[in-house]
C-alpha positions as CSV (number, residue, x, y, z in Angstrom):
1,M,0.0,0.0,0.0
2,K,1.3,3.4,-0.9
3,K,2.3,5.5,2.1
4,I,3.1,9.2,2.2
5,L,5.6,10.0,4.9
6,I,3.7,11.1,8.0
7,A,6.8,12.7,9.4
8,F,7.0,14.9,6.3
9,V,3.5,15.6,5.2
10,V,1.4,16.4,8.3
11,I,0.4,19.5,6.3
12,L,-3.2,20.3,6.9
13,A,-2.7,21.4,10.4
14,F,0.1,23.8,9.5
15,Q,-1.2,25.5,6.4
16,T,-2.0,28.8,8.0
17,G,-2.8,31.6,5.7
18,C,-3.0,29.3,2.7
19,T,-5.4,29.0,-0.2
20,K,-6.7,25.6,-1.4
21,L,-4.6,24.1,-4.2
22,D,-6.4,23.5,-7.4
23,T,-5.5,21.5,-10.4
24,E,-4.1,24.3,-12.6
25,L,-1.6,22.6,-14.9
26,Y,1.8,23.9,-15.8
27,D,2.2,21.7,-18.8
28,K,-1.1,22.8,-20.4
29,I,-2.7,19.4,-20.4
30,L,-6.3,19.1,-19.1
31,P,-7.2,16.4,-16.6
32,V,-9.2,14.5,-19.2
33,D,-6.1,14.1,-21.3
34,Y,-4.0,12.4,-18.5
35,V,-4.6,8.8,-19.9
36,A,-3.7,9.8,-23.4
37,D,-0.5,11.7,-22.3
38,P,0.4,10.5,-18.8
39,V,3.9,12.1,-18.9
40,L,2.3,15.5,-18.3
41,K,0.4,14.6,-15.2
42,M,2.8,16.7,-13.2
43,S,0.7,19.4,-11.6
44,P,0.8,18.0,-8.1
45,I,4.6,18.2,-8.1
46,Y,4.6,21.9,-8.9
47,S,1.7,22.8,-6.6
48,P,3.8,23.5,-3.4
49,M,5.6,26.3,-5.3
50,R,2.3,28.2,-5.5
51,E,2.6,28.9,-1.7
52,F,6.2,30.0,-1.7
53,L,5.2,33.7,-1.5
54,D,2.7,33.4,1.3
55,G,1.6,30.4,3.4
56,G,4.6,28.3,2.5
57,C,6.8,31.1,3.9
58,Y,9.7,30.5,1.5
59,W,10.0,34.1,0.5
60,F,9.9,35.3,4.1
61,A,12.7,33.0,5.1
62,Q,14.9,34.2,2.2
63,E,14.3,37.9,2.4
64,L,13.3,38.8,6.0
65,T,16.3,37.1,7.5
66,A,18.6,39.1,5.3
67,D,19.9,42.7,5.0
68,A,17.5,44.3,2.5
69,M,13.8,43.8,3.7
70,C,12.3,44.0,7.1
71,A,8.8,43.7,8.7
72,P,8.7,46.4,11.4
73,T,6.1,46.2,14.1
74,R,3.9,49.3,13.7
75,A,2.3,49.9,17.1
76,N,-0.4,47.3,17.2
77,D,0.1,46.1,13.7
78,W,2.6,43.4,12.5
79,D,3.6,42.1,15.9
80,D,1.9,38.7,15.3
81,G,3.5,37.2,18.3
82,G,7.0,38.3,17.1
83,K,7.1,35.9,14.2
84,W,8.5,38.5,11.9
85,R,11.0,39.9,14.4
86,V,12.6,36.5,15.1
87,L,13.4,36.2,11.4
88,H,15.1,39.6,11.3
89,T,17.1,39.0,14.6
90,H,18.0,35.4,13.8
91,T,16.2,34.1,16.9
92,W,13.8,31.7,15.4
93,D,13.3,28.2,16.9
94,N,11.7,25.0,15.7
95,Q,8.2,26.2,16.4
96,T,8.4,29.4,14.4
97,E,5.8,29.4,11.6
98,T,8.2,29.9,8.8
99,V,10.3,27.0,9.9
100,N,7.2,24.8,10.1
101,S,5.7,25.8,6.8
102,M,8.7,25.5,4.5
103,W,9.4,22.0,5.6
104,S,6.0,20.6,4.8
105,R,5.8,22.3,1.3
106,F,9.3,21.1,0.3
107,F,8.7,17.5,1.3
108,N,5.3,17.5,-0.2
109,G,7.0,18.3,-3.5
110,T,9.5,15.4,-3.1
111,V,6.6,13.0,-2.3
112,E,4.6,14.0,-5.3
113,A,7.7,13.6,-7.5
114,N,8.3,10.1,-6.2
115,K,4.7,9.2,-6.8
116,F,4.9,10.5,-10.3
117,L,8.1,8.7,-11.0
118,E,6.6,5.4,-9.8
119,E,3.6,5.9,-12.0
120,M,5.9,6.5,-15.0
121,A,7.9,3.4,-14.4
122,A,4.8,1.3,-15.0
123,Y,4.6,2.4,-18.7
124,D,6.4,0.9,-21.6
125,P,9.6,2.7,-22.6
126,A,9.0,5.6,-25.0
127,P,10.7,9.0,-25.5
128,E,7.9,10.8,-23.8
129,I,8.1,8.6,-20.8
130,E,11.8,8.9,-20.6
131,Q,11.5,12.7,-20.8
132,G,8.8,12.7,-18.2
133,I,11.0,10.7,-15.8
134,A,13.8,13.1,-16.4
135,K,11.5,16.1,-15.5
136,G,10.3,14.3,-12.4
137,K,13.8,13.7,-11.2
138,I,14.8,17.3,-11.8
139,L,11.8,18.6,-9.9
140,R,12.6,16.2,-7.0
141,A,16.2,17.5,-7.0
142,Y,14.9,21.1,-6.9
143,Y,12.9,20.4,-3.7
144,Y,15.9,18.6,-2.2
145,Y,18.1,21.6,-3.1
146,L,15.7,23.8,-1.2
147,L,15.7,21.4,1.7
148,I,19.5,21.1,2.1
149,D,19.8,24.9,1.6
150,N,17.4,25.7,4.3
151,Y,17.5,22.7,6.7
152,K,21.0,21.1,6.0
153,D,20.6,17.4,6.9
154,V,17.2,16.0,6.0
155,P,15.7,12.6,5.2
156,Y,16.4,11.6,1.6
157,Q,14.0,9.2,-0.1
158,T,13.4,8.3,-3.7
159,V,10.5,5.9,-3.4
160,Y,6.8,6.4,-2.9
161,T,5.5,2.8,-2.3
162,G,7.3,1.4,0.7
163,A,8.8,4.8,1.8
164,E,10.0,4.8,5.4
165,V,7.5,6.3,7.7
166,T,10.0,7.3,10.3
167,P,13.3,7.9,8.5
168,Y,16.5,9.4,9.9
169,R,18.1,12.5,8.4
170,N,20.9,12.1,5.9
171,F,24.0,14.1,5.5
172,R,23.6,17.2,3.3
173,K,26.8,16.3,1.4
174,D,25.5,13.0,0.4
175,I,22.1,14.4,-0.7
176,F,24.0,17.0,-2.8
177,E,25.9,14.3,-4.6
178,K,22.7,12.4,-5.4
179,I,20.7,15.3,-6.7
180,V,23.6,16.7,-8.8
181,K,23.9,13.3,-10.4
182,D,20.1,13.2,-11.1
183,V,20.1,16.7,-12.7
184,E,23.2,16.1,-14.8
185,E,21.9,12.8,-16.2
186,S,18.3,14.0,-16.6
187,A,19.2,17.3,-18.3
188,K,20.8,15.4,-21.2
189,I,17.4,13.7,-21.9
190,L,15.4,16.8,-22.2
191,P,14.8,18.1,-25.8
192,L,16.6,21.2,-27.0
193,S,13.4,23.1,-27.7
194,I,12.2,25.5,-25.0
195,T,8.4,25.9,-25.1
196,T,7.6,26.8,-21.5
197,K,8.9,28.8,-18.6
198,T,6.6,27.1,-16.1
199,G,7.9,23.6,-16.6
200,V,11.2,21.8,-16.6
201,T,13.5,22.7,-19.5
202,K,17.2,22.4,-20.2
203,G,17.5,26.0,-19.1
204,M,15.8,25.3,-15.8
205,A,17.9,22.2,-15.3
206,Y,21.2,23.9,-15.9
207,S,20.1,26.9,-13.8
208,L,19.5,24.5,-10.9
209,L,22.8,22.9,-11.5
210,A,24.5,26.3,-11.4
211,K,22.8,27.0,-8.0
212,L,24.0,23.7,-6.6
213,Y,27.6,24.0,-7.8
214,I,28.0,27.7,-6.8
215,N,26.9,26.8,-3.3
216,A,28.9,23.5,-3.2
217,E,31.3,24.9,-0.6
218,V,28.4,25.6,1.7
219,Y,26.8,22.3,1.2
220,T,29.9,20.0,1.1
221,G,32.9,22.0,2.3
222,T,34.5,21.8,-1.1
223,P,34.1,24.7,-3.6
224,Q,33.3,23.8,-7.2
225,W,33.5,27.1,-9.0
226,A,34.6,25.7,-12.4
227,K,31.6,23.3,-12.5
228,A,29.3,26.2,-11.5
229,E,30.7,28.3,-14.3
230,Q,30.2,25.4,-16.7
231,A,26.6,25.1,-15.7
232,C,26.2,28.9,-16.3
233,D,27.8,28.5,-19.7
234,S,25.3,25.7,-20.5
235,V,22.4,28.1,-19.9
236,I,24.1,30.9,-21.9
237,S,24.9,28.7,-24.8
238,L,21.3,27.7,-25.3
239,G,20.7,31.1,-26.8
240,A,17.2,31.0,-25.5
241,Y,17.4,33.8,-22.9
242,E,18.6,37.4,-23.0
243,L,18.4,40.6,-20.9
244,E,15.4,42.8,-21.3
245,A,16.3,46.3,-22.3
246,D,14.4,47.7,-19.3
247,P,15.5,46.3,-15.9
248,M,11.9,46.4,-14.7
249,K,10.4,44.5,-17.7
250,P,10.8,41.0,-16.2
251,F,8.5,42.0,-13.4
252,V,5.5,43.7,-15.1
253,T,2.1,42.2,-14.9
254,E,2.3,40.6,-18.4
255,N,5.7,39.0,-17.8
256,A,4.9,35.3,-18.6
257,N,6.9,35.5,-21.9
258,S,9.8,37.7,-20.7
259,K,12.9,36.6,-22.6
260,E,14.8,37.0,-19.4
261,N,12.9,34.7,-17.1
262,I,13.9,31.0,-17.2
263,F,11.6,29.2,-14.6
264,I,8.6,30.9,-13.1
265,I,5.6,30.4,-10.8
266,P,2.6,31.3,-13.0
267,Y,0.3,33.3,-10.7
268,N,-3.1,34.6,-11.7
269,K,-5.2,37.0,-9.7
270,D,-8.4,34.9,-10.4
271,T,-7.4,31.3,-11.0
272,Y,-3.9,30.8,-9.5
273,K,-3.8,33.0,-6.4
274,G,-0.9,33.4,-4.0
275,F,1.1,36.5,-5.1
276,N,0.1,39.0,-2.4
277,L,3.5,40.6,-1.4
278,H,2.2,44.0,-2.5
279,M,-0.5,43.7,0.2
280,R,2.2,43.3,2.8
281,T,4.3,46.3,1.8
282,L,1.9,48.9,0.6
283,H,0.4,51.5,3.0
284,Y,-3.3,51.3,3.9
285,N,-3.9,54.2,1.6
286,S,-1.8,53.0,-1.3
287,N,-5.0,51.7,-2.8
288,L,-5.6,55.3,-3.9
289,T,-2.4,55.2,-6.0
290,F,-3.3,52.1,-7.8
291,D,-7.1,52.3,-7.7
292,M,-7.0,48.9,-5.8
293,T,-10.2,47.1,-5.0
294,V,-8.8,46.3,-1.5
295,G,-6.8,48.1,1.1
296,P,-3.2,46.9,1.7
297,W,-1.8,46.0,5.1
298,N,1.1,48.5,5.6
299,G,4.0,46.3,6.6
300,F,7.2,45.3,4.9
301,A,9.8,47.9,3.9
302,A,13.3,48.1,2.6
303,M,16.1,48.9,5.1
304,E,17.5,52.3,4.8
305,S,21.1,51.2,4.2
306,F,20.1,48.9,1.4
307,Y,17.9,51.5,-0.3
308,N,20.8,53.9,-0.1
309,S,23.1,51.5,-1.9
310,Y,21.4,52.4,-5.2
311,E,22.7,55.4,-7.1
312,S,20.2,58.1,-7.8
313,T,20.5,57.4,-11.5
314,D,19.9,53.6,-11.1
315,K,16.8,52.7,-13.1
316,R,16.2,49.8,-10.7
317,I,15.3,52.4,-8.0
318,A,11.9,52.2,-9.6
319,S,11.5,49.1,-7.4
320,F,10.6,51.5,-4.5
321,L,8.0,54.0,-3.5
322,V,9.5,56.9,-1.6
323,G,8.5,60.4,-0.7
324,Q,5.1,62.0,-1.1
325,Q,2.5,59.6,-2.3
326,Y,-0.3,60.5,-4.8
327,T,-3.6,59.2,-6.0
328,S,-4.0,57.8,-9.5
329,E,-5.2,61.3,-10.4
330,G,-2.2,63.1,-9.0
331,A,-3.6,64.5,-5.8
332,E,-1.5,64.3,-2.6
333,I,-2.6,61.4,-0.3
334,I,-3.4,62.3,3.2
335,D,-3.1,59.7,5.9
336,V,-6.1,60.3,8.1
337,G,-4.9,57.7,10.6
338,A,-1.7,59.8,11.1
339,E,-3.6,62.9,12.2
340,N,-4.3,64.0,8.6
341,T,-0.6,64.1,7.7
342,K,0.6,63.9,4.1
343,L,1.5,60.3,3.2
344,V,5.3,60.5,2.8
345,F,7.5,57.3,2.8
346,T,10.9,58.0,4.3
347,P,13.9,55.7,4.0
348,N,14.6,55.9,7.7
349,I,12.8,53.4,10.0
350,P,13.4,54.5,13.6
351,A,13.1,51.0,15.1
352,L,12.2,47.4,14.3
353,Q,9.5,47.6,17.0
354,M,7.8,50.9,17.0
355,D,5.6,51.5,20.0
356,A,3.5,54.4,21.2
357,T,6.7,56.4,22.0
358,Y,7.1,57.1,18.3
359,T,5.0,59.5,16.3
360,L,2.1,58.3,14.2
361,P,3.8,59.3,10.9
362,Q,6.9,57.4,12.0
363,I,4.9,54.3,12.9
364,R,2.7,54.4,9.8
365,M,4.9,55.8,7.0
366,S,8.6,54.9,7.7
367,G,10.4,52.8,5.2
368,V,10.3,52.8,1.4
369,R,7.9,50.3,0.0
370,A,8.7,47.6,-2.6
371,V,6.9,47.7,-6.0
372,K,9.5,45.8,-8.0
373,F,6.7,43.6,-9.3
374,E,4.3,45.9,-11.1
375,V,1.1,46.6,-9.2
376,E,-1.4,47.1,-12.0
377,M,-4.2,49.7,-11.9
378,G,-7.3,48.2,-10.3
379,A,-5.2,45.4,-8.6
380,S,-6.9,43.2,-6.0
381,D,-5.3,41.3,-3.2
382,N,-3.6,38.9,-5.6
383,L,-1.4,39.8,-8.6
384,S,-1.1,38.1,-12.0
385,N,2.7,38.7,-12.3
386,Q,4.8,35.6,-12.7
387,F,7.4,35.1,-10.1
388,P,10.9,34.1,-11.5
389,L,12.6,31.4,-9.6
390,F,15.5,31.4,-12.1
391,R,16.3,34.5,-14.2
392,Y,19.0,35.1,-16.9
393,A,20.4,38.1,-15.0
394,D,21.2,35.8,-12.1
395,I,23.0,33.4,-14.5
396,L,25.2,36.3,-15.7
397,L,26.0,37.3,-12.1
398,M,26.8,33.8,-11.1
399,K,29.1,33.5,-14.1
400,A,30.9,36.6,-13.0
401,E,31.2,35.3,-9.5
402,C,32.7,32.0,-10.7
403,V,35.2,33.9,-12.8
404,I,36.3,36.2,-10.0
405,R,36.6,33.4,-7.5
406,Q,38.9,31.6,-9.9
407,G,41.2,34.7,-10.2
408,G,39.7,36.2,-13.4
409,N,37.9,39.4,-14.3
410,G,34.1,39.1,-14.3
411,D,33.3,42.7,-15.5
412,E,32.0,41.6,-18.9
413,W,29.2,39.6,-17.2
414,I,28.3,42.2,-14.6
415,N,28.5,45.3,-16.7
416,P,25.6,44.6,-19.1
417,L,23.3,44.7,-16.0
418,R,24.9,48.0,-14.8
419,L,24.6,49.6,-18.2
420,R,21.0,48.8,-18.6
421,A,20.4,50.2,-15.1
422,G,22.0,53.4,-16.2
423,V,25.0,53.3,-13.8
424,A,28.8,53.3,-14.6
425,E,30.5,50.1,-15.6
426,F,32.8,48.3,-13.1
427,S,36.5,48.0,-13.7
428,G,38.0,45.1,-11.9
429,A,35.0,44.3,-9.7
430,N,35.8,42.3,-6.6
431,L,33.5,40.0,-4.6
432,T,32.4,42.8,-2.4
433,D,31.3,44.7,-5.5
434,L,29.5,41.6,-6.8
435,L,27.6,40.9,-3.7
436,A,26.3,44.5,-3.5
437,E,25.3,44.3,-7.2
438,R,23.6,41.0,-6.6
439,G,21.6,42.7,-3.9
440,R,20.5,45.5,-6.1
441,E,19.7,43.3,-9.1
442,M,18.1,40.4,-7.3
443,F,16.2,42.4,-4.7
444,F,12.9,40.9,-3.6
445,E,13.4,37.7,-5.6
446,A,14.2,35.4,-2.6
447,H,18.0,35.1,-3.2
448,R,19.5,37.3,-0.5
449,R,19.8,34.8,2.4
450,Q,21.6,32.3,0.3
451,D,23.9,34.9,-1.2
452,L,24.9,36.3,2.2
453,I,25.6,32.8,3.5
454,R,27.8,32.0,0.5
455,F,29.7,35.2,0.9
456,G,30.2,34.7,4.6
457,K,28.1,37.8,5.6
458,F,24.9,36.3,6.9
459,N,26.0,36.3,10.6
460,E,27.2,39.8,10.6
461,A,25.4,42.6,12.5
462,W,23.2,45.0,10.7
463,W,20.3,47.4,11.5
464,E,18.4,46.1,14.6
465,K,20.2,42.7,14.3
466,P,23.2,41.7,16.4
467,A,25.8,39.3,15.1
468,S,24.5,35.7,15.0
469,S,26.2,32.3,15.1
470,S,26.8,30.0,12.2
471,D,24.1,27.7,13.3
472,R,21.6,30.3,12.0
473,N,22.7,29.5,8.5
474,T,20.0,26.8,8.4
475,F,16.7,26.3,10.1
476,P,16.0,23.5,12.7
477,V,13.7,20.6,12.0
478,P,10.2,21.7,13.1
479,Q,9.0,20.4,16.4
480,W,5.8,19.1,14.9
481,A,7.9,16.9,12.6
482,I,10.0,15.5,15.4
483,D,6.8,14.8,17.4
484,S,5.6,12.7,14.4
485,N,9.0,11.1,13.9
486,P,11.4,11.1,16.9
487,N,14.2,9.8,14.6
488,L,14.5,13.3,13.1
489,A,16.1,14.4,16.4
490,S,18.8,11.8,16.0
491,P,22.2,12.6,14.3
492,P,22.2,12.2,10.5
493,V,23.3,9.0,8.8
494,A,24.8,8.1,5.5
495,I,22.4,7.4,2.6
496,S,21.8,3.6,2.2
497,K,23.4,2.3,-1.0
């Protein structure tokens, strides 16, 4: 009898703030066509990604633990039991909501991938079946990449029927080797044609491989910069992706076919909901700017030092709302809740936890707000922008990093991004320059935590955050998972051969 790992997928009790998953398909095959084309019955594997920006907490873990975005407590708003503050100050534990939620979503993806692969194995050999199996293995590897990146040592299983119900954790290094092998072998099987950005393609596979290799030193203790560079070159040589002329173009509402995006989560405001980050950052009265049908929640903001890292001429500064705010008709917005004060966003945030000792304008208006992803006029509480998990600009920056780390000059890979942003080219960029540029280019895209860890900066002190210890580089196994499977509290073991 098929068993889903109870230690992994005790999900229903922990899906706070989530919407019900539907059967929206990434590979554009309707449910009635499953029998005719079983290879494309893959929607359940992708479904956990839909919650990455909200109830799955993946975005929160990658951005709010880092040095660019924060979630200030604004008097009685955004305290939520301190769940946002512990991310900022690196004081989470194994009962923190973000820690709980990511674990279940990631493992749900691996279980669905194993189920799919088992189903495919029952079919007679055929090119479509072979490619389907390759896609399934790459997707499973993607979820395990997220697991070892966020949780370090985790249980690794590649079967659905007969899966261990109470497995032990395995060493991150061993899992890394397994999933790299799967991606490398499976990528060769995929066709050269690239017809989707929502499914597994060669571009997606090589991007994943680049991420694995560039973080190899973190995952295994041994750097593999040359292999990371080779994976970047594999994406570049496909000739399927290029930079948009406008740095904001990959993030507009109609960005599904952006030539820069490689692998995306395809949100839709009506049929595939889950993109509501604009609700978390925009002011209560920002609905007047965008003629929104709902009122935003006035929370997340960029940290002052990060915002100030952009030059005034940088076109990417359009990612922020700052200064006096206006209605869609150009009238100044007045914040009635702040004693009829003009609504002015200021870069300075006086404290992470603003209580009644601060003025109402400070509490309600401090911090520039993020609009990197276009908020269309008439927007509701969900956006239709696609969220890029892998983007060509990132490939170029990773290529530059690999070159620099191997003693070369990476300017030719960084400067196209700086030129389109309207800022001066680098000459002999070093790793410090590169990390700062990654911050400005990849802002709000859930890369910052990983980048800071790889560059050895994640445990440094920054605004309202003291220095933290290296154990904060990963999250603990959730207590609820240990309660279901006490073996998860035991030391990791080698993967069984």
